[in-house]
VMD Tcl script that builds the backbone (N, CA, C; Angstrom):
set m [mol new atoms 312]
animate dup $m
set s [atomselect $m all]
$s set {name element resname resid chain x y z} {
  {N N UNK 1 A 191.407 8.975 31.901}
  {CA C UNK 1 A 190.011 9.070 32.210}
  {C C UNK 1 A 189.345 9.998 31.185}
  {N N UNK 2 A 188.210 9.548 30.678}
  {CA C UNK 2 A 187.462 10.332 29.700}
  {C C UNK 2 A 186.331 11.032 30.425}
  {N N UNK 3 A 186.231 12.303 30.177}
  {CA C UNK 3 A 185.136 13.046 30.797}
  {C C UNK 3 A 184.233 13.596 29.707}
  {N N UNK 4 A 182.954 13.593 29.984}
  {CA C UNK 4 A 181.974 14.141 29.046}
  {C C UNK 4 A 181.283 15.311 29.697}
  {N N UNK 5 A 180.986 16.322 28.894}
  {CA C UNK 5 A 180.253 17.433 29.502}
  {C C UNK 5 A 178.847 16.987 29.856}
  {N N UNK 6 A 178.354 17.489 30.936}
  {CA C UNK 6 A 177.006 17.141 31.367}
  {C C UNK 6 A 176.063 18.277 31.022}
  {N N UNK 7 A 174.900 17.888 30.502}
  {CA C UNK 7 A 173.889 18.881 30.201}
  {C C UNK 7 A 172.990 19.056 31.408}
  {N N UNK 8 A 172.652 20.269 31.680}
  {CA C UNK 8 A 171.758 20.510 32.802}
  {C C UNK 8 A 170.347 20.089 32.407}
  {N N UNK 9 A 169.533 19.858 33.353}
  {CA C UNK 9 A 168.139 19.486 33.114}
  {C C UNK 9 A 167.421 20.586 32.342}
  {N N UNK 10 A 167.735 21.819 32.620}
  {CA C UNK 10 A 167.104 22.942 31.923}
  {C C UNK 10 A 167.488 22.936 30.447}
  {N N UNK 11 A 168.739 22.642 30.131}
  {CA C UNK 11 A 169.178 22.616 28.733}
  {C C UNK 11 A 168.477 21.496 27.971}
  {N N UNK 12 A 168.317 20.347 28.597}
  {CA C UNK 12 A 167.628 19.226 27.969}
  {C C UNK 12 A 166.156 19.582 27.744}
  {N N UNK 13 A 165.543 20.209 28.729}
  {CA C UNK 13 A 164.139 20.588 28.606}
  {C C UNK 13 A 163.948 21.595 27.479}
  {N N UNK 14 A 164.820 22.576 27.358}
  {CA C UNK 14 A 164.712 23.578 26.295}
  {C C UNK 14 A 164.910 22.932 24.935}
  {N N UNK 15 A 165.914 22.072 24.800}
  {CA C UNK 15 A 166.182 21.409 23.523}
  {C C UNK 15 A 165.002 20.534 23.110}
  {N N UNK 16 A 164.442 19.803 24.060}
  {CA C UNK 16 A 163.290 18.948 23.768}
  {C C UNK 16 A 162.092 19.789 23.369}
  {N N UNK 17 A 161.880 20.885 24.062}
  {CA C UNK 17 A 160.757 21.762 23.761}
  {C C UNK 17 A 160.865 22.331 22.352}
  {N N UNK 18 A 162.063 22.790 21.976}
  {CA C UNK 18 A 162.271 23.345 20.633}
  {C C UNK 18 A 162.053 22.265 19.583}
  {N N UNK 19 A 162.578 21.077 19.825}
  {CA C UNK 19 A 162.424 19.979 18.880}
  {C C UNK 19 A 160.951 19.605 18.688}
  {N N UNK 20 A 160.215 19.461 19.770}
  {CA C UNK 20 A 158.804 19.087 19.665}
  {C C UNK 20 A 157.973 20.187 19.015}
  {N N UNK 21 A 158.293 21.430 19.278}
  {CA C UNK 21 A 157.575 22.537 18.649}
  {C C UNK 21 A 157.816 22.541 17.149}
  {N N UNK 22 A 159.044 22.290 16.747}
  {CA C UNK 22 A 159.367 22.261 15.316}
  {C C UNK 22 A 158.652 21.109 14.617}
  {N N UNK 23 A 158.493 19.999 15.303}
  {CA C UNK 23 A 157.827 18.847 14.693}
  {C C UNK 23 A 156.323 19.025 14.600}
  {N N UNK 24 A 155.729 19.623 15.610}
  {CA C UNK 24 A 154.278 19.716 15.614}
  {C C UNK 24 A 153.764 20.900 14.818}
  {N N UNK 25 A 154.542 21.915 14.620}
  {CA C UNK 25 A 154.107 23.079 13.855}
  {C C UNK 25 A 153.134 23.919 14.651}
  {N N UNK 26 A 152.864 25.095 14.151}
  {CA C UNK 26 A 151.912 25.963 14.811}
  {C C UNK 26 A 150.505 25.680 14.348}
  {N N UNK 27 A 149.538 26.237 15.022}
  {CA C UNK 27 A 148.138 26.011 14.665}
  {C C UNK 27 A 147.781 26.654 13.326}
  {N N UNK 28 A 148.547 27.673 12.890}
  {CA C UNK 28 A 148.269 28.328 11.619}
  {C C UNK 28 A 148.516 27.396 10.442}
  {N N UNK 29 A 149.435 26.452 10.574}
  {CA C UNK 29 A 149.806 25.575 9.475}
  {C C UNK 29 A 148.878 24.378 9.335}
  {N N UNK 30 A 148.068 24.093 10.306}
  {CA C UNK 30 A 147.225 22.910 10.270}
  {C C UNK 30 A 146.026 23.141 9.366}
  {N N UNK 31 A 145.681 22.097 8.617}
  {CA C UNK 31 A 144.504 22.176 7.767}
  {C C UNK 31 A 143.249 22.217 8.632}
  {N N UNK 32 A 142.238 22.941 8.192}
  {CA C UNK 32 A 140.986 22.950 8.959}
  {C C UNK 32 A 140.331 21.574 8.908}
  {N N UNK 33 A 139.483 21.304 9.849}
  {CA C UNK 33 A 138.786 20.016 9.900}
  {C C UNK 33 A 137.910 19.859 8.662}
  {N N UNK 34 A 137.818 18.645 8.158}
  {CA C UNK 34 A 136.946 18.377 7.004}
  {C C UNK 34 A 135.506 18.406 7.495}
  {N N UNK 35 A 134.620 19.116 6.796}
  {CA C UNK 35 A 133.252 19.265 7.297}
  {C C UNK 35 A 132.453 17.966 7.333}
  {N N UNK 36 A 132.855 16.978 6.561}
  {CA C UNK 36 A 132.104 15.720 6.530}
  {C C UNK 36 A 132.878 14.601 7.212}
  {N N UNK 37 A 134.085 14.326 6.741}
  {CA C UNK 37 A 134.803 13.136 7.182}
  {C C UNK 37 A 135.408 13.248 8.570}
  {N N UNK 38 A 135.505 14.446 9.117}
  {CA C UNK 38 A 135.970 14.590 10.495}
  {C C UNK 38 A 134.813 14.549 11.488}
  {N N UNK 39 A 133.579 14.460 10.981}
  {CA C UNK 39 A 132.405 14.335 11.859}
  {C C UNK 39 A 132.241 12.870 12.271}
  {N N UNK 40 A 131.484 12.645 13.318}
  {CA C UNK 40 A 131.181 11.270 13.744}
  {C C UNK 40 A 130.487 10.542 12.593}
  {N N UNK 41 A 130.734 9.258 12.463}
  {CA C UNK 41 A 130.234 8.472 11.331}
  {C C UNK 41 A 128.730 8.624 11.138}
  {N N UNK 42 A 127.961 8.588 12.209}
  {CA C UNK 42 A 126.506 8.684 12.088}
  {C C UNK 42 A 126.054 10.080 11.663}
  {N N UNK 43 A 126.918 11.083 11.783}
  {CA C UNK 43 A 126.588 12.456 11.393}
  {C C UNK 43 A 127.044 12.802 9.969}
  {N N UNK 44 A 127.838 11.922 9.336}
  {CA C UNK 44 A 128.406 12.251 8.035}
  {C C UNK 44 A 127.369 12.472 6.936}
  {N N UNK 45 A 126.293 11.664 6.828}
  {CA C UNK 45 A 125.301 11.959 5.786}
  {C C UNK 45 A 124.677 13.354 5.944}
  {N N UNK 46 A 124.344 13.730 7.153}
  {CA C UNK 46 A 123.762 15.060 7.389}
  {C C UNK 46 A 124.779 16.153 7.094}
  {N N UNK 47 A 126.027 15.956 7.524}
  {CA C UNK 47 A 127.058 16.955 7.276}
  {C C UNK 47 A 127.334 17.102 5.778}
  {N N UNK 48 A 127.248 15.990 5.039}
  {CA C UNK 48 A 127.421 16.053 3.583}
  {C C UNK 48 A 126.294 16.872 2.960}
  {N N UNK 49 A 125.076 16.660 3.416}
  {CA C UNK 49 A 123.936 17.433 2.919}
  {C C UNK 49 A 124.123 18.916 3.207}
  {N N UNK 50 A 124.504 19.259 4.426}
  {CA C UNK 50 A 124.683 20.661 4.802}
  {C C UNK 50 A 125.810 21.314 3.997}
  {N N UNK 51 A 126.919 20.583 3.812}
  {CA C UNK 51 A 128.038 21.138 3.044}
  {C C UNK 51 A 127.654 21.350 1.585}
  {N N UNK 52 A 126.903 20.409 1.031}
  {CA C UNK 52 A 126.476 20.532 -0.364}
  {C C UNK 52 A 125.497 21.682 -0.528}
  {N N UNK 53 A 124.535 21.783 0.363}
  {CA C UNK 53 A 123.582 22.890 0.298}
  {C C UNK 53 A 124.282 24.227 0.504}
  {N N UNK 54 A 125.260 24.260 1.375}
  {CA C UNK 54 A 126.006 25.488 1.616}
  {C C UNK 54 A 126.788 25.946 0.395}
  {N N UNK 55 A 127.227 25.001 -0.421}
  {CA C UNK 55 A 127.962 25.341 -1.643}
  {C C UNK 55 A 127.035 25.930 -2.700}
  {N N UNK 56 A 125.751 25.617 -2.628}
  {CA C UNK 56 A 124.784 26.154 -3.583}
  {C C UNK 56 A 124.625 25.324 -4.844}
  {N N UNK 57 A 125.617 24.528 -5.185}
  {CA C UNK 57 A 125.530 23.680 -6.376}
  {C C UNK 57 A 126.174 22.335 -6.086}
  {N N UNK 58 A 125.845 21.387 -6.933}
  {CA C UNK 58 A 126.466 20.073 -6.845}
  {C C UNK 58 A 126.442 19.451 -8.227}
  {N N UNK 59 A 127.374 18.573 -8.469}
  {CA C UNK 59 A 127.365 17.811 -9.715}
  {C C UNK 59 A 127.694 16.365 -9.368}
  {N N UNK 60 A 127.280 15.467 -10.232}
  {CA C UNK 60 A 127.518 14.054 -9.961}
  {C C UNK 60 A 127.725 13.296 -11.260}
  {N N UNK 61 A 128.378 12.174 -11.134}
  {CA C UNK 61 A 128.543 11.223 -12.234}
  {C C UNK 61 A 128.576 9.844 -11.602}
  {N N UNK 62 A 127.738 8.965 -12.107}
  {CA C UNK 62 A 127.657 7.598 -11.585}
  {C C UNK 62 A 127.782 6.646 -12.761}
  {N N UNK 63 A 128.617 5.645 -12.609}
  {CA C UNK 63 A 128.800 4.640 -13.648}
  {C C UNK 63 A 128.531 3.270 -13.042}
  {N N UNK 64 A 127.600 2.538 -13.656}
  {CA C UNK 64 A 127.304 1.167 -13.245}
  {C C UNK 64 A 127.700 0.239 -14.375}
  {N N UNK 65 A 128.421 -0.804 -14.042}
  {CA C UNK 65 A 128.840 -1.776 -15.047}
  {C C UNK 65 A 128.184 -3.107 -14.733}
  {N N UNK 66 A 127.484 -3.650 -15.728}
  {CA C UNK 66 A 126.827 -4.952 -15.620}
  {C C UNK 66 A 127.605 -5.923 -16.496}
  {N N UNK 67 A 128.111 -6.975 -15.907}
  {CA C UNK 67 A 128.937 -7.942 -16.633}
  {C C UNK 67 A 128.144 -9.204 -16.905}
  {N N UNK 68 A 128.245 -9.692 -18.149}
  {CA C UNK 68 A 127.597 -10.951 -18.524}
  {C C UNK 68 A 128.531 -11.705 -19.465}
  {N N UNK 69 A 128.091 -12.878 -19.904}
  {CA C UNK 69 A 128.922 -13.645 -20.836}
  {C C UNK 69 A 129.062 -12.948 -22.188}
  {N N UNK 70 A 128.222 -11.944 -22.448}
  {CA C UNK 70 A 128.282 -11.194 -23.697}
  {C C UNK 70 A 129.188 -9.970 -23.588}
  {N N UNK 71 A 129.661 -9.669 -22.416}
  {CA C UNK 71 A 130.517 -8.505 -22.194}
  {C C UNK 71 A 129.912 -7.555 -21.176}
  {N N UNK 72 A 130.478 -6.392 -21.102}
  {CA C UNK 72 A 130.019 -5.391 -20.138}
  {C C UNK 72 A 129.012 -4.443 -20.765}
  {N N UNK 73 A 127.942 -4.178 -20.034}
  {CA C UNK 73 A 127.000 -3.117 -20.382}
  {C C UNK 73 A 127.169 -2.040 -19.320}
  {N N UNK 74 A 127.241 -0.775 -19.755}
  {CA C UNK 74 A 127.563 0.313 -18.844}
  {C C UNK 74 A 126.460 1.364 -18.893}
  {N N UNK 75 A 125.963 1.731 -17.720}
  {CA C UNK 75 A 124.996 2.820 -17.584}
  {C C UNK 75 A 125.709 3.991 -16.915}
  {N N UNK 76 A 125.634 5.155 -17.547}
  {CA C UNK 76 A 126.263 6.353 -16.996}
  {C C UNK 76 A 125.190 7.409 -16.757}
  {N N UNK 77 A 125.145 7.913 -15.540}
  {CA C UNK 77 A 124.224 9.000 -15.179}
  {C C UNK 77 A 125.067 10.172 -14.712}
  {N N UNK 78 A 124.687 11.376 -15.128}
  {CA C UNK 78 A 125.390 12.565 -14.649}
  {C C UNK 78 A 124.449 13.749 -14.641}
  {N N UNK 79 A 124.784 14.728 -13.823}
  {CA C UNK 79 A 123.923 15.897 -13.750}
  {C C UNK 79 A 124.468 16.969 -12.841}
  {N N UNK 80 A 123.693 18.047 -12.764}
  {CA C UNK 80 A 124.038 19.208 -11.943}
  {C C UNK 80 A 122.803 19.643 -11.168}
  {N N UNK 81 A 123.038 20.179 -9.996}
  {CA C UNK 81 A 121.970 20.726 -9.161}
  {C C UNK 81 A 122.317 22.159 -8.808}
  {N N UNK 82 A 121.340 23.046 -8.912}
  {CA C UNK 82 A 121.487 24.441 -8.519}
  {C C UNK 82 A 120.435 24.694 -7.446}
  {N N UNK 83 A 120.849 24.647 -6.192}
  {CA C UNK 83 A 119.900 24.768 -5.083}
  {C C UNK 83 A 119.266 26.148 -5.035}
  {N N UNK 84 A 120.075 27.182 -5.223}
  {CA C UNK 84 A 119.547 28.550 -5.145}
  {C C UNK 84 A 118.554 28.827 -6.261}
  {N N UNK 85 A 118.799 28.295 -7.449}
  {CA C UNK 85 A 117.917 28.519 -8.587}
  {C C UNK 85 A 116.815 27.491 -8.712}
  {N N UNK 86 A 116.781 26.523 -7.803}
  {CA C UNK 86 A 115.787 25.433 -7.837}
  {C C UNK 86 A 115.754 24.749 -9.209}
  {N N UNK 87 A 116.955 24.491 -9.750}
  {CA C UNK 87 A 117.059 23.838 -11.055}
  {C C UNK 87 A 117.955 22.619 -10.958}
  {N N UNK 88 A 117.693 21.701 -11.872}
  {CA C UNK 88 A 118.537 20.518 -11.992}
  {C C UNK 88 A 118.516 20.061 -13.438}
  {N N UNK 89 A 119.584 19.452 -13.878}
  {CA C UNK 89 A 119.662 18.883 -15.219}
  {C C UNK 89 A 120.462 17.593 -15.111}
  {N N UNK 90 A 120.047 16.607 -15.873}
  {CA C UNK 90 A 120.747 15.335 -15.820}
  {C C UNK 90 A 120.580 14.550 -17.099}
  {N N UNK 91 A 121.389 13.541 -17.232}
  {CA C UNK 91 A 121.290 12.666 -18.397}
  {C C UNK 91 A 121.665 11.245 -17.996}
  {N N UNK 92 A 121.235 10.325 -18.824}
  {CA C UNK 92 A 121.512 8.914 -18.593}
  {C C UNK 92 A 121.831 8.293 -19.943}
  {N N UNK 93 A 122.859 7.478 -20.005}
  {CA C UNK 93 A 123.248 6.840 -21.258}
  {C C UNK 93 A 123.603 5.380 -21.002}
  {N N UNK 94 A 123.402 4.560 -22.015}
  {CA C UNK 94 A 123.727 3.139 -21.949}
  {C C UNK 94 A 124.709 2.790 -23.059}
  {N N UNK 95 A 125.654 1.945 -22.761}
  {CA C UNK 95 A 126.480 1.295 -23.768}
  {C C UNK 95 A 126.252 -0.190 -23.536}
  {N N UNK 96 A 125.464 -0.796 -24.441}
  {CA C UNK 96 A 125.045 -2.186 -24.258}
  {C C UNK 96 A 126.051 -3.115 -24.940}
  {N N UNK 97 A 126.378 -4.205 -24.268}
  {CA C UNK 97 A 127.328 -5.177 -24.813}
  {C C UNK 97 A 126.793 -5.786 -26.100}
  {N N UNK 98 A 127.664 -5.980 -27.071}
  {CA C UNK 98 A 127.277 -6.635 -28.318}
  {C C UNK 98 A 126.811 -8.058 -28.023}
  {N N UNK 99 A 125.745 -8.468 -28.665}
  {CA C UNK 99 A 125.229 -9.834 -28.489}
  {C C UNK 99 A 124.331 -10.010 -27.292}
  {N N UNK 100 A 124.084 -8.968 -26.527}
  {CA C UNK 100 A 123.190 -9.078 -25.377}
  {C C UNK 100 A 121.759 -9.228 -25.882}
  {N N UNK 101 A 120.999 -10.212 -25.416}
  {CA C UNK 101 A 119.634 -10.417 -25.898}
  {C C UNK 101 A 118.748 -9.199 -25.620}
  {N N UNK 102 A 117.771 -8.944 -26.506}
  {CA C UNK 102 A 116.862 -7.811 -26.340}
  {C C UNK 102 A 116.097 -7.860 -25.030}
  {N N UNK 103 A 115.793 -9.080 -24.545}
  {CA C UNK 103 A 115.042 -9.214 -23.290}
  {C C UNK 103 A 115.821 -8.630 -22.102}
  {N N UNK 104 A 117.102 -8.694 -22.186}
  {CA C UNK 104 A 117.933 -8.182 -21.077}
  {C C UNK 104 A 117.829 -6.680 -21.023}
}
mol reanalyze $m
mol bondsrecalc $m
mol representation Tube
mol addrep $m
C-alpha cells in the first residue's frame, strides 16, 4: 500500500497565499496610471490637454504623404510650444515628387 502525506487546509492556504502574493507584487512596484490613456475614452482629449499644459512645453512633428502616379510628395510640419512663455515656433517643408504638374 502506498501512502502519501496529506497537507492540511492551513498549509495549502498559506502556500497559495505566498504564491499569489509573489505573482501580483506589491503596490510599490506597480506603474502609476497613465494620465491620458487610463482615463475614459471621452475624457482622453481633455486629459491630454491638461497633461501637456502641466508639462509647460510641447513639441510635434507631422508628416503627410500624398501619393500619385508621379511618386510621393511629402509635407512635414514641426514645432515647439512654450506655454509659460506664451511662445511658439514652427516650420513646414515640402518634398514634391519629380514630374508632378505645377497645378498640383
